[in-house]
MARMIKE-266474 format. One record per residue: x, y, z of N, C-alpha, C in turn; residue in one letter. Coordinates in steps of 0.2 Angstrom, whole numbers, padded with zeros to 4 digits, always signed. Example, Ala and Ser with C-alpha at 12.3 -4.5 7.8 and 13.67 -1.06 7.14 Angstrom:
! MARMIKE-266474
+0066-0028+0039+0062-0022+0039+0066-0016+0039A +0064-0011+0035+0068-0005+0036+0064+0000+0039S 
This chain:
! MARMIKE-266474
+0638-0126-0011+0639-0128-0004+0644-0123-0001X +0643-0121+0006+0648-0117+0009+0649-0120+0016X +0655-0119+0018+0658-0121+0025+0657-0116+0030X +0656-0119+0036+0655-0115+0042+0658-0118+0048X +0660-0115+0054+0663-0118+0059+0658-0123+0063X +0660-0129+0064+0656-0134+0067+0652-0138+0062X +0651-0136+0056+0647-0140+0052+0647-0138+0045X +0643-0141+0040+0643-0139+0033+0636-0137+0032X +0635-0131+0029+0628-0129+0027+0627-0132+0020X +0621-0135+0019+0619-0136+0012+0612-0134+0010X +0611-0132+0005+0604-0130+0003+0601-0136-0001X +0594-0137+0002+0590-0142-0001+0585-0140-0006X +0585-0142-0012+0580-0139-0017+0573-0141-0015X +0568-0138-0018+0561-0139-0017+0559-0146-0017X +0562-0150-0022+0560-0157-0023+0562-0161-0017X +0566-0159-0013+0569-0163-0007+0563-0164-0002X +0565-0169+0003+0560-0171+0008+0558-0165+0012X +0562-0161+0014+0560-0155+0019+0557-0149+0015X +0551-0150+0012+0548-0145+0009+0541-0145+0011X +0538-0139+0011+0530-0139+0012+0527-0135+0006X +0521-0136+0005+0517-0132+0000+0511-0130+0003X +0509-0124+0002+0503-0121+0005+0499-0119-0001X +0492-0119-0001+0488-0117-0007+0483-0112-0004X +0482-0107-0008+0477-0102-0006+0475-0097-0011X +0472-0092-0010+0470-0087-0015+0476-0084-0019X +0482-0083-0015+0487-0080-0019+0491-0085-0023X +0489-0091-0023+0493-0096-0027+0497-0101-0023X +0501-0105-0026+0505-0110-0022+0511-0106-0019X +0513-0108-0013+0519-0105-0010+0524-0111-0009X +0530-0110-0011+0535-0115-0011+0538-0115-0004X +0542-0120-0002+0546-0120+0004+0552-0123+0003X +0558-0121+0006+0564-0124+0005+0568-0124+0012X +0573-0128+0012+0576-0129+0019+0584-0128+0018X +0587-0127+0024+0594-0127+0025+0596-0131+0030X +0599-0137+0029+0601-0141+0035+0608-0141+0036X +0610-0142+0043+0617-0141+0045+0619-0147+0049X +0625-0149+0049+0627-0154+0054+0629-0151+0060X +0625-0152+0065+0626-0148+0072+0632-0151+0076X +0635-0146+0080+0640-0149+0085+0637-0154+0089X +0641-0158+0092+0639-0163+0097+0636-0160+0103X +0638-0154+0105+0636-0152+0111+0630-0147+0111X +0628-0146+0105+0623-0140+0104+0619-0141+0098X +0612-0140+0098+0608-0141+0092+0602-0136+0093X +0600-0133+0088+0594-0128+0088+0591-0128+0082X +0584-0127+0082+0580-0127+0076+0576-0120+0077X +0576-0116+0072+0571-0111+0072+0568-0110+0065X +0563-0106+0064+0559-0106+0058+0559-0098+0056X +0559-0097+0050+0558-0090+0048+0553-0090+0042X +0547-0088+0043+0542-0088+0038+0542-0082+0033X +0542-0084+0027+0542-0078+0022+0537-0080+0017X +0535-0075+0013+0530-0076+0008+0533-0081+0003X +0539-0080+0001+0542-0085-0004+0543-0092-0002X +0543-0093+0005+0544-0100+0007+0545-0100+0015X +0548-0106+0017+0549-0107+0024+0556-0110+0024X +0560-0107+0028+0567-0109+0029+0568-0112+0036X +0572-0118+0035+0573-0122+0041+0581-0121+0043X +0582-0118+0049+0589-0117+0050+0591-0121+0056X +0597-0125+0055+0599-0129+0060+0607-0129+0061X +0610-0123+0059+0617-0122+0060+0618-0119+0067X +0623-0121+0070+0624-0118+0077+0626-0111+0077X +0629-0108+0072+0630-0101+0072+0624-0097+0071X +0618-0100+0068+0612-0096+0067+0607-0098+0073X +0609-0102+0077+0604-0104+0082+0604-0099+0088X +0598-0099+0092+0597-0095+0097+0602-0098+0103X +0606-0094+0106+0611-0096+0111+0608-0098+0117X +0601-0096+0118+0598-0098+0124+0594-0105+0123X +0595-0108+0117+0591-0114+0116+0595-0119+0120X +0591-0123+0124+0594-0129+0128+0597-0134+0124X +0602-0137+0127+0606-0143+0124+0601-0149+0123X +0602-0152+0118+0598-0158+0116+0603-0164+0115X +0600-0170+0117+0604-0176+0116+0603-0178+0109X +0606-0183+0106+0606-0185+0099+0599-0188+0098X +0596-0192+0102+0589-0195+0101+0584-0189+0100X +0584-0184+0104+0579-0179+0104+0580-0175+0097X +0587-0174+0096+0588-0170+0089+0585-0174+0083X +0587-0180+0083+0584-0184+0078+0577-0185+0077X +0573-0185+0083+0566-0185+0083+0563-0179+0080X +0566-0173+0082+0564-0167+0079+0564-0167+0071X +0570-0169+0069+0571-0170+0061+0566-0174+0058X +0565-0180+0062+0560-0185+0059+0553-0182+0059X +0551-0178+0064+0544-0175+0064+0544-0170+0058X +0549-0166+0057+0549-0161+0052+0548-0165+0045X +0552-0170+0044+0552-0174+0038+0545-0177+0036X +0542-0180+0042+0535-0183+0041+0530-0178+0039X +0530-0172+0042+0526-0166+0041+0526-0164+0034X +0532-0164+0031+0534-0162+0024+0531-0167+0020X +0532-0173+0021+0529-0178+0016+0521-0178+0016X +0518-0177+0022+0511-0177+0022+0508-0171+0018X +0512-0165+0019+0509-0159+0015+0510-0160+0008X +0516-0163+0006+0517-0164-0001+0512-0168-0004X +0510-0174-0001+0505-0178-0003+0498-0175-0004X +0497-0169-0002+0490-0166-0002+0486-0166+0004X +0490-0167+0010+0486-0168+0016+0484-0161+0019X +0486-0155+0015+0483-0149+0018+0478-0146+0013X +0475-0150+0009+0470-0148+0004+0463-0151+0005X +0458-0147+0006+0451-0149+0007+0448-0151+0000X +0445-0157+0000+0441-0159-0006+0434-0156-0006X +0432-0154-0012+0425-0151-0012+0421-0155-0017X +0414-0157-0015+0410-0160-0019+0409-0156-0026X +0410-0159-0032+0409-0155-0038+0402-0152-0039X +0401-0146-0041+0395-0143-0043+0395-0140-0050X +0389-0139-0053+0388-0137-0059+0382-0133-0060X +0382-0128-0064+0376-0124-0066+0372-0128-0071X +0365-0127-0071+0362-0131-0077+0364-0129-0084X +0364-0134-0088+0366-0132-0095+0361-0127-0099X +0355-0127-0096+0350-0122-0099+0349-0116-0095X +0354-0113-0092+0353-0107-0088+0352-0101-0092X +0346-0099-0092+0344-0093-0097+0343-0087-0093X +0343-0081-0097+0341-0075-0094+0335-0075-0091X +0334-0072-0085+0328-0071-0081+0326-0077-0076X +0330-0083-0077+0329-0088-0073+0333-0088-0066X +0331-0092-0061+0335-0092-0055+0339-0099-0055X +0346-0098-0053+0350-0104-0053+0354-0103-0046X +0356-0109-0044+0360-0110-0038+0365-0115-0039X +0371-0114-0035+0375-0120-0034+0377-0120-0027X +0379-0126-0025+0381-0127-0017+0388-0130-0017X +0392-0127-0013+0399-0129-0011+0399-0133-0005X +0401-0139-0005+0401-0143+0000+0407-0147+0001X +0412-0145+0006+0418-0149+0007+0416-0156+0010X +0420-0161+0008+0418-0168+0009+0420-0170+0017X +0424-0166+0020+0426-0167+0027+0427-0160+0030X +0427-0160+0037+0429-0154+0040+0422-0150+0043X +0424-0145+0047+0418-0141+0050+0421-0134+0051X +0416-0130+0053+0417-0123+0055+0421-0120+0049X +0418-0120+0043+0421-0118+0037+0421-0110+0036X +0425-0108+0032+0425-0101+0030+0425-0101+0022X +0419-0098+0019+0418-0098+0012+0419-0092+0009X +0422-0092+0002+0423-0086-0002+0421-0088-0009X +0417-0084-0012+0415-0085-0019+0419-0080-0024X +0421-0082-0029+0424-0078-0034+0421-0078-0041X +0420-0073-0045+0418-0073-0051+0423-0070-0056X +0426-0075-0060+0432-0073-0065+0437-0070-0061X +0439-0074-0055+0444-0072-0051+0443-0066-0046X +0438-0063-0046+0436-0057-0042+0431-0059-0036X +0432-0057-0030+0428-0059-0025+0421-0056-0026X +0416-0060-0024+0409-0058-0025+0406-0056-0018X +0402-0052-0019+0398-0049-0013+0391-0050-0014X +0387-0050-0009+0380-0051-0009+0376-0044-0011X +0380-0039-0011+0377-0032-0012+0374-0031-0019X +0376-0035-0024+0373-0035-0031+0366-0037-0030X +0362-0034-0033+0354-0035-0033+0352-0042-0034X +0356-0046-0039+0353-0052-0041+0358-0058-0038X +0362-0056-0033+0367-0061-0030+0365-0062-0023X +0364-0068-0021+0363-0070-0014+0368-0076-0012X +0372-0075-0007+0376-0080-0004+0374-0082+0003X +0372-0088+0004+0370-0090+0011+0374-0096+0013X +0378-0095+0018+0383-0100+0020+0381-0103+0027X +0382-0109+0028+0381-0113+0034+0387-0116+0036X +0387-0119+0042+0394-0122+0044+0397-0127+0040X +0393-0131+0036+0396-0136+0032+0395-0135+0024X +0392-0129+0022+0391-0128+0015+0389-0121+0014X +0390-0119+0007+0388-0112+0005+0384-0112-0001X +0379-0108-0001+0374-0108-0007+0376-0101-0011X +0376-0102-0017+0377-0096-0021+0370-0096-0026X +0366-0090-0025+0360-0090-0029+0360-0084-0033X +0359-0085-0039+0358-0079-0044+0351-0079-0047X +0348-0073-0045+0341-0072-0047+0339-0065-0048X +0337-0063-0054+0337-0067-0060+0344-0066-0064X +0345-0071-0068+0351-0071-0072+0351-0066-0077X +0357-0063-0078+0358-0058-0084+0364-0060-0088X +0364-0057-0094+0370-0059-0098+0377-0058-0095X +0377-0053-0090+0384-0051-0087+0386-0057-0082X +0381-0061-0080+0383-0066-0075+0387-0072-0078X +0388-0073-0085+0392-0078-0088+0399-0077-0085X +0402-0083-0084+0409-0083-0082+0411-0089-0078X +0417-0089-0075+0419-0094-0071+0418-0092-0063X +0415-0097-0060+0413-0096-0053+0418-0101-0048X +0421-0098-0043+0425-0102-0039+0423-0102-0032X +0423-0107-0029+0421-0108-0021+0428-0109-0018X +0430-0105-0013+0436-0106-0010+0434-0107-0002X +0437-0113+0001+0435-0115+0007+0441-0115+0012X +0441-0113+0018+0447-0114+0022+0444-0116+0029X +0448-0120+0033+0446-0122+0039+0452-0125+0043X +0454-0122+0048+0459-0124+0053+0466-0125+0049X +0467-0121+0045+0474-0121+0041+0473-0125+0035X +0468-0128+0033+0467-0132+0027+0463-0127+0022X +0464-0128+0015+0461-0124+0010+0459-0129+0004X +0454-0127+0001+0452-0130-0005+0448-0126-0010X +0447-0127-0016+0443-0123-0021+0441-0128-0026X +0435-0125-0029+0432-0129-0035+0429-0123-0040X +0431-0124-0046+0428-0119-0051+0424-0122-0056X +0418-0119-0058+0414-0121-0063+0412-0115-0068X +0409-0117-0073+0408-0111-0078+0400-0110-0079X +0398-0104-0079+0391-0103-0081+0390-0099-0087X +0387-0102-0092+0386-0099-0098+0378-0097-0099X +0377-0091-0098+0370-0089-0098+0367-0088-0105X +0362-0092-0106+0358-0092-0113+0354-0086-0113X +0353-0083-0119+0349-0077-0120+0344-0079-0126X +0337-0077-0125+0333-0079-0130+0334-0074-0137X +0331-0076-0142+0333-0072-0148+0330-0065-0148X +0333-0061-0151+0330-0054-0153+0332-0052-0160X +0328-0048-0163+0329-0046-0170+0335-0042-0171X +0338-0044-0177+0344-0040-0180+0341-0038-0187X +0338-0042-0190+0334-0040-0196+0327-0043-0196X +0322-0037-0196+0315-0039-0195+0312-0039-0201X +0308-0045-0203+0305-0045-0209+0299-0041-0209X +0297-0039-0215+0291-0034-0215+0286-0036-0221X +0280-0034-0221+0275-0035-0226+0278-0033-0233X +0277-0037-0238+0280-0035-0245+0275-0037-0250X +0275-0032-0255+0271-0033-0261+0276-0035-0267X +0274-0039-0271+0278-0041-0277+0274-0043-0283X +0277-0042-0289+0273-0044-0295+0275-0051-0297X +0270-0054-0300+0271-0061-0302+0277-0061-0306X +0282-0066-0305+0288-0067-0309+0294-0063-0307X +0293-0059-0302+0298-0055-0299+0303-0059-0294X +0309-0057-0294+0313-0060-0289+0312-0057-0282X +0312-0060-0277+0310-0057-0270+0315-0060-0265X +0318-0056-0261+0322-0058-0255+0319-0055-0249X +0317-0059-0244+0314-0058-0238+0319-0059-0232X +0321-0053-0229+0327-0053-0224+0324-0055-0217X +0327-0060-0214+0325-0062-0207+0331-0064-0203X +0333-0061-0198+0339-0064-0194+0338-0062-0187X +0341-0066-0182+0341-0064-0175+0348-0065-0172X +0348-0062-0166+0354-0064-0161+0352-0067-0155X +0357-0070-0152+0355-0073-0145+0361-0078-0144X +0360-0082-0138+0365-0087-0136+0361-0093-0134X +0362-0099-0137+0366-0100-0143+0364-0096-0150X +0367-0096-0155+0365-0092-0161+0359-0095-0164X +0354-0091-0164+0347-0093-0167+0348-0096-0174X +0343-0101-0175+0342-0104-0181+0336-0101-0185X +0336-0099-0191+0331-0096-0194+0327-0101-0198X +0320-0102-0197+0316-0106-0201+0310-0102-0204X +0308-0104-0210+0302-0100-0213+0297-0106-0213X +0291-0103-0212+0285-0108-0213+0279-0103-0214X +0274-0106-0217+0267-0102-0218+0263-0103-0212X +0260-0098-0209+0257-0098-0203+0250-0102-0203X +0249-0106-0199+0242-0109-0198+0239-0107-0192X +0235-0102-0192+0232-0099-0186+0229-0103-0181X +0225-0108-0183+0221-0112-0179+0226-0117-0175X +0231-0119-0178+0236-0124-0175+0240-0120-0169X +0242-0114-0171+0245-0110-0166+0241-0108-0159X +0235-0107-0160+0230-0105-0155+0230-0111-0150X +0229-0117-0154+0228-0123-0150+0234-0125-0146X +0240-0124-0149+0246-0126-0145+0247-0121-0139X +0245-0115-0140+0246-0110-0134+0241-0112-0128X +0235-0114-0130+0231-0116-0125+0233-0122-0121X +0235-0127-0125+0238-0133-0122+0244-0132-0117X +0248-0128-0120+0254-0126-0116+0252-0123-0109X +0247-0118-0109+0244-0115-0103+0241-0120-0098X +0238-0125-0101+0234-0130-0097+0240-0135-0094X +0245-0137-0098+0249-0142-0095+0254-0139-0090X +0257-0132-0091+0262-0130-0087+0260-0124-0082X +0253-0123-0082+0251-0117-0078+0251-0118-0071X +0251-0124-0068+0251-0125-0061+0256-0130-0059X +0262-0130-0062+0268-0134-0061+0274-0129-0060X +0277-0130-0054+0284-0127-0053+0289-0131-0056X +0294-0127-0059+0300-0131-0062+0305-0130-0057X +0309-0136-0056+0315-0136-0051+0321-0137-0055X +0326-0133-0053+0333-0134-0056+0335-0142-0054X +0337-0145-0060+0339-0152-0058+0345-0153-0054X +0345-0158-0050+0351-0159-0045+0352-0167-0045X +0359-0168-0043+0361-0175-0043+0366-0176-0038X +0366-0182-0035+0372-0184-0030+0378-0185-0034X +0384-0184-0031+0390-0186-0035+0390-0193-0037X +0393-0195-0042+0393-0202-0045+0397-0207-0040X +0402-0204-0037+0406-0208-0032+0405-0207-0025X +0398-0207-0023+0396-0206-0016+0398-0212-0012X +0403-0212-0008+0406-0218-0005+0404-0218+0003X +0403-0223+0006+0401-0224+0013+0406-0220+0017X +0404-0216+0022+0408-0212+0026+0409-0205+0024X +0408-0203+0017+0408-0197+0015+0402-0192+0016X +0403-0186+0015+0398-0181+0016+0395-0179+0009X +0389-0179+0008+0386-0177+0001+0380-0172+0003X +0379-0168-0002+0373-0163-0002+0370-0162-0008X +0363-0161-0009+0360-0158-0015+0356-0152-0013X +0354-0148-0018+0351-0142-0016+0345-0142-0021X +0339-0140-0018+0332-0140-0022+0331-0133-0023X +0331-0130-0030+0330-0123-0031+0324-0123-0036X +0318-0120-0035+0313-0119-0040+0316-0113-0044X +0314-0113-0050+0317-0108-0055+0313-0101-0054X +0307-0102-0051+0303-0095-0050+0299-0096-0044X +0296-0090-0042+0292-0091-0036+0296-0089-0029X +0293-0087-0024+0296-0086-0017+0291-0088-0012X +0294-0088-0006+0290-0090+0000+0288-0098-0001X +0293-0102-0002+0292-0109-0004+0291-0113+0002X +0288-0118+0002+0288-0124+0007+0291-0130+0004X +0295-0133+0007+0299-0138+0005+0298-0145+0009X +0298-0150+0006+0298-0157+0009+0302-0162+0005X +0306-0166+0009+0310-0171+0006+0308-0178+0007X +0308-0182+0002+0306-0189+0003+0312-0194+0001X +0312-0199+0004+0316-0205+0002+0312-0211+0001X +0312-0213-0005+0308-0219-0007+0301-0218-0006X +0299-0212-0007+0292-0210-0006+0290-0209+0001X +0294-0209+0006+0293-0208+0013+0296-0201+0015X +0293-0197+0019+0295-0191+0021+0302-0192+0026X +0307-0188+0024+0313-0189+0028+0312-0185+0035X +0315-0188+0040+0315-0185+0046+0322-0183+0048X +0323-0178+0051+0330-0176+0054+0331-0179+0061X +0327-0184+0063+0329-0188+0069+0335-0192+0067X +0336-0194+0061+0342-0198+0059+0348-0194+0060X +0353-0196+0064+0359-0192+0066+0363-0190+0060X +0362-0193+0054+0366-0191+0049+0363-0187+0043X +0356-0185+0045+0352-0181+0040+0351-0174+0043X +0353-0169+0038+0351-0162+0040+0348-0159+0034X +0342-0155+0036+0339-0152+0030+0339-0144+0032X +0341-0140+0028+0342-0133+0029+0338-0129+0024X +0332-0126+0025+0328-0123+0020+0329-0115+0021X +0329-0112+0015+0329-0105+0015+0323-0103+0011X +0321-0096+0010+0315-0094+0007+0315-0097-0001X +0321-0097-0004+0321-0099-0011+0324-0106-0013X +0327-0109-0008+0330-0116-0009+0330-0120-0003X +0332-0126-0004+0332-0131+0002+0338-0136+0001X +0342-0136+0006+0348-0141+0006+0347-0147+0010X +0349-0153+0007+0349-0159+0010+0356-0161+0011X +0358-0162+0017+0365-0165+0019+0365-0171+0022X +0369-0176+0020+0369-0183+0023+0377-0183+0025X +0378-0184+0031+0385-0184+0034+0385-0188+0040X +0389-0194+0041+0392-0197+0035+0387-0202+0031X +0389-0204+0025+0384-0209+0021+0385-0216+0024X +0379-0219+0024+0379-0226+0026+0376-0230+0020X +0377-0237+0021+0374-0241+0015+0366-0240+0015X +0363-0239+0021+0356-0238+0021+0353-0232+0018X +0358-0227+0016+0355-0221+0013+0354-0221+0006X +0356-0227+0002+0354-0228-0005+0347-0227-0006X +0345-0224-0012+0338-0224-0013+0336-0218-0018X +0330-0217-0019+0327-0211-0023+0325-0206-0018X +0328-0200-0019+0327-0194-0015+0323-0189-0019X +0317-0186-0017+0312-0182-0020+0312-0175-0016X +0312-0170-0019+0311-0163-0016+0304-0161-0019X +0299-0159-0014+0293-0157-0016+0292-0150-0014X +0290-0145-0018+0290-0138-0017+0283-0136-0018X +0280-0132-0014+0273-0129-0015+0274-0121-0013X +0270-0117-0017+0269-0110-0015+0263-0107-0019X +0259-0104-0015+0253-0101-0018+0249-0105-0023X +0248-0111-0021+0244-0115-0025+0247-0119-0031X +0254-0117-0032+0258-0121-0037+0262-0126-0033X +0264-0132-0037+0267-0137-0034+0272-0140-0039X +0278-0142-0037+0283-0146-0041+0287-0150-0037X +0290-0155-0041+0294-0160-0038+0300-0162-0042X +0305-0165-0039+0311-0167-0043+0314-0173-0039X +0316-0179-0043+0318-0185-0040+0325-0187-0043X +0330-0189-0039+0336-0191-0041+0338-0197-0037X +0343-0201-0039+0345-0207-0036+0351-0206-0032X +0352-0209-0026+0358-0210-0023+0360-0217-0022X +0366-0219-0025+0369-0226-0024+0375-0225-0020X +0375-0227-0014+0381-0227-0010+0385-0232-0011X +0392-0231-0013+0397-0236-0014+0400-0238-0008X +0401-0245-0007+0403-0248-0001+0410-0252-0003X +0415-0251+0001+0421-0255-0001+0420-0262+0001X +0424-0267-0002+0423-0274-0001+0424-0276+0006X +0421-0281+0008+0421-0285+0014+0421-0293+0012X +0424-0297+0017+0424-0304+0015+0417-0307+0016X +0415-0311+0012+0409-0316+0013+0412-0323+0013X +0417-0325+0009+0420-0331+0009+0428-0330+0010X +0431-0332+0015+0438-0331+0016+0442-0337+0015X +0446-0337+0010+0450-0343+0009+0455-0345+0015X +0456-0352+0015+0460-0354+0020+0465-0359+0018X +0471-0361+0022+0476-0366+0020+0472-0372+0019X +0475-0376+0014+0471-0382+0012+0476-0388+0010X +0475-0394+0013+0479-0400+0011+0474-0404+0006X +0477-0407+0001+0474-0411-0004+0478-0416-0006X +0475-0422-0008+0479-0428-0010+0479-0427-0018X +0485-0429-0021+0486-0429-0028+0481-0433-0031X +0478-0430-0037+0473-0433-0041+0466-0431-0039X +0465-0428-0033+0459-0426-0031+0457-0420-0034X +0450-0418-0034+0447-0412-0036+0447-0407-0030X +0448-0401-0031+0448-0396-0025+0445-0390-0027X +0441-0387-0023+0437-0381-0023+0440-0376-0018X +0443-0370-0020+0446-0365-0015+0441-0359-0016X +0437-0358-0011+0432-0353-0011+0435-0346-0009X +0433-0341-0012+0435-0334-0010+0430-0329-0013X +0427-0325-0009+0422-0320-0012+0421-0314-0007X +0418-0309-0009+0417-0303-0005+0411-0299-0007X +0408-0295-0003+0403-0291-0004+0405-0283-0005X +0401-0279-0008+0402-0272-0009+0398-0270-0014X +0398-0263-0015+0395-0260-0020+0399-0255-0024X +0401-0256-0030+0398-0261-0035+0401-0268-0033X +0398-0273-0036+0401-0280-0034+0408-0281-0035X +0412-0283-0030+0419-0284-0031+0421-0289-0036X +0427-0288-0039+0430-0293-0043+0435-0297-0040X +0435-0304-0041+0440-0308-0037+0445-0310-0042X +0451-0310-0040+0457-0312-0044+0461-0317-0040X +0464-0322-0043+0469-0326-0040+0476-0326-0043X +0481-0326-0039+0488-0327-0041+0491-0332-0037X +0497-0334-0040+0501-0339-0037+0508-0336-0036X +0511-0337-0030+0518-0335-0029+0523-0339-0033X +0527-0335-0037+0532-0338-0042+0539-0338-0039X +0540-0337-0033+0547-0336-0030+0549-0329-0030X +0552-0328-0024+0553-0321-0023+0547-0317-0021X +0546-0311-0024+0540-0307-0022+0535-0307-0029X +0537-0310-0034+0533-0310-0040+0527-0315-0040X +0521-0312-0042+0515-0316-0042+0513-0318-0050X +0510-0324-0051+0508-0325-0058+0500-0325-0057X +0497-0321-0061+0490-0320-0061+0487-0326-0064X +0482-0329-0061+0479-0335-0064+0472-0333-0068X +0472-0336-0073+0465-0336-0077+0463-0344-0079X +0457-0345-0080+0455-0351-0082+0459-0354-0087X +0462-0360-0086+0466-0364-0090+0466-0371-0089X +0471-0374-0092+0472-0382-0091+0472-0384-0084X +0468-0388-0082+0468-0391-0075+0465-0387-0070X +0463-0381-0071+0459-0377-0066+0454-0372-0069X +0449-0370-0065+0444-0365-0068+0443-0360-0062X +0442-0354-0064+0440-0349-0060+0432-0347-0061X +0428-0348-0056+0421-0347-0058+0419-0340-0056X +0413-0338-0059+0411-0331-0058+0410-0328-0051X +0409-0333-0046+0408-0331-0039+0415-0331-0036X +0421-0332-0039+0427-0331-0037+0431-0337-0034X +0427-0343-0035+0430-0349-0032+0435-0352-0038X +0441-0355-0035+0446-0358-0039+0445-0365-0039X +0444-0369-0045+0443-0376-0045+0448-0380-0048X +0451-0385-0045+0456-0389-0048+0453-0396-0050X +0453-0398-0056+0450-0404-0058+0454-0410-0056X +0460-0410-0056+0464-0415-0053+0471-0412-0050X +0471-0412-0044+0477-0409-0041+0484-0413-0042X +0489-0409-0044+0496-0413-0044+0501-0409-0040X +0507-0412-0040+0512-0409-0035+0514-0402-0038X +0513-0401-0044+0515-0394-0047+0510-0389-0045X +0504-0391-0043+0500-0386-0041+0501-0383-0033X +0505-0386-0030+0507-0385-0023+0510-0378-0023X +0509-0374-0018+0512-0367-0017+0507-0362-0013X +0509-0356-0013+0506-0351-0010+0501-0347-0015X +0495-0347-0014+0490-0343-0018+0488-0337-0014X +0486-0332-0018+0483-0326-0015+0477-0324-0019X +0471-0323-0015+0465-0321-0017+0464-0313-0016X +0463-0309-0021+0462-0302-0021+0455-0300-0022X +0452-0296-0018+0445-0294-0019+0445-0286-0019X +0442-0284-0025+0442-0276-0026+0436-0274-0030X +0434-0268-0028+0429-0265-0032+0430-0257-0033X +0436-0255-0032+0438-0248-0034+0436-0243-0028X +0433-0246-0023+0431-0241-0017+0435-0243-0011X +0439-0239-0008+0443-0240-0002+0448-0245-0004X +0451-0248+0001+0456-0253+0000+0454-0260-0002X +0458-0263-0006+0456-0270-0008+0458-0275-0003X +0455-0281-0003+0456-0286+0002+0461-0291-0002X +0465-0294+0002+0470-0299+0000+0471-0304+0005X +0471-0311+0003+0473-0316+0008+0477-0321+0005X +0483-0323+0008+0488-0328+0006+0486-0335+0009X +0486-0340+0005+0484-0347+0008+0489-0352+0005X +0490-0357+0009+0495-0362+0007+0491-0368+0004X +0493-0370-0002+0490-0377-0004+0495-0382-0004X +0494-0387+0000+0499-0393+0001+0496-0399-0003X +0500-0402-0007+0498-0408-0011+0502-0414-0008X +0498-0419-0006+0500-0425-0003+0501-0430-0008X +0507-0433-0008+0508-0439-0013+0511-0436-0019X +0512-0440-0024+0516-0438-0030+0512-0435-0035X 
């Protein structure tokens, strides 16, 4: 701590209230502040941005002499705004959340794969893709990056062994940033490292037949005696079953797709070009006339975007692909989660001693909310109620007293929660009349 004319300068560490954190490709940038006690007749605030952080100067000797004088209220308001901004930023207010994405677990050499980077909020996004920390460009023959205002597709076609690694999507929009990283482990079919050959041996001799392969994952070697007829039939059946069907890279909606959020899925056939795509919901073709539905199709993939989610969007979603006489489809389920709302709201109740009493409390939501009751025990402490002597809590959330007594009188709270959004709570007074 150092002294100066008109005030005392003190340095505030990064953990203090007046800090900011920014996130970006260069890593986290810390911020620190210097606060001063200003003179009564003068106050000034200036900022100096540095790569190492942000410094807040409020000492009159460091102030701009042309800064107009401020009254105490104005000065305090400025400090309050800066503190609030710092608190919001520390809590993660400057970070974009991205819908998780993953490559298929069976991504093998020669196949086509894609992932889609979808921020859960925001618009007019700028996207950047990294491979093992290095920025990717579409100039590589098998890499295609297709970005739209709300999402970005990374397509790798065909896969090579060099494509294995960590892939990161970095998003920025209006001063906000976010990133998500996933791993691609490209599988490779087996190739010979020891090739077996025809061998002659005399009866009774020891014989070693070598056979080994390399690949990812490591191949398993098995020996068997060839049955020619069985192999021919298997190959024919395989050709009949798979010859006219397009395989589609599996896709799923996020497991916690809550009402009001943005979600997307991407339909990517593993082979073929010049595709025609069609999306169905519960067997009916989707229309972009719905204001929250957007379908964006490219030559080799199609994106379905739902923004914002509503409870009516739950259902089975199917992507149907056709090209040159081949057809394929894939179906996944969307279960939109909904925060709780009241279906039975408890209220203050009077009851006579010795009577039975039912206090109702219940809510709707997805998943179904859980109802808990508690009783105020004095001060701010609550006692959680479970079914016991003299009262029962039913599965529908109702609290039942077999015979009310004076000791049951008090303030009760019903809480309704399903882990989505904010829980509901209502305090009610139970008054018992008589002894």
